N, C-alpha and C positions, 0 to 999 in steps of 0.2 A: 831823217828829220831829227833835229836836236831840240830838246825841251829846255828852255831857259828857266821857265817856271811851269806850273801846271797849266798855264794858259798862253804863254808866249812861246812860239816855236820858230825855228829857223830851218828852212829847207831851200837848197839852191834852186830847186825847180819851181818854187812859188815866189812870185814878186821879186825875182832877181836876188833871192837870198836875204831880203830884208826881214826883220822880225815881224811875224804876223800873229794874229790871234787864233789860237787853236787850229792852225793849219789852213785857215780860211784865207781868202785873197783880200783880207783887210789888214793893213799894216798898223803896227803900234803908232808909227809916225802919223798916220792919217787921223787916228783918234786923238792924239796929242795936239795936232793942228786944229782940230775942231774945238777942243777945250781952250786952246790958246786964243782962238777967235771969239770966245765968249759963248759958244753954244752950250746949252745945258745937257746934262746926262740924258734927260728925257728926250731931247731933240735927237741926240746921237742914237739912242736906242730905237727911236722911231725911224730914223734914216736907215738903220741896219738892224732889222728885226731879228736876225739870227744871233745878235750879241746879247750878253747878259750883263747886269750891272757889275758883276765881278770881273768881267773882261776890261772894263774901264779902269777899275782899281788896279788890275794887273799892269796895264799900260803905264799908269802913274808910278807904280812901284818899280817897274823896269827902268823908267827914266831916272828916278831917284837913285837906283843902284848904279846906273852909268855915271852919275855925277859924283859918286863916292870914290871912283877910281882916280888914280894919279895920272896926270897927263903931262907930257913934256913937249914944248914947242921948239922946233929947230928953225933957226934963221937960214933962209936960202941964200 
């Protein structure tokens, strides 16, 4: 298991290697999609009682960190 932050982990054996929250089967992408859809933090925490508010913050920080990277698009 690789720790991206203290709360975001990547393990090839969990969720096909997608970034998850603390090794749980809850992906950072899932939480970001809930937020994008307009769900409140309270709703997400109710849907996933094992999560903590800091887990949502970690997902947002992870997404921001990804956007700081340089990307190059290649024309096929």
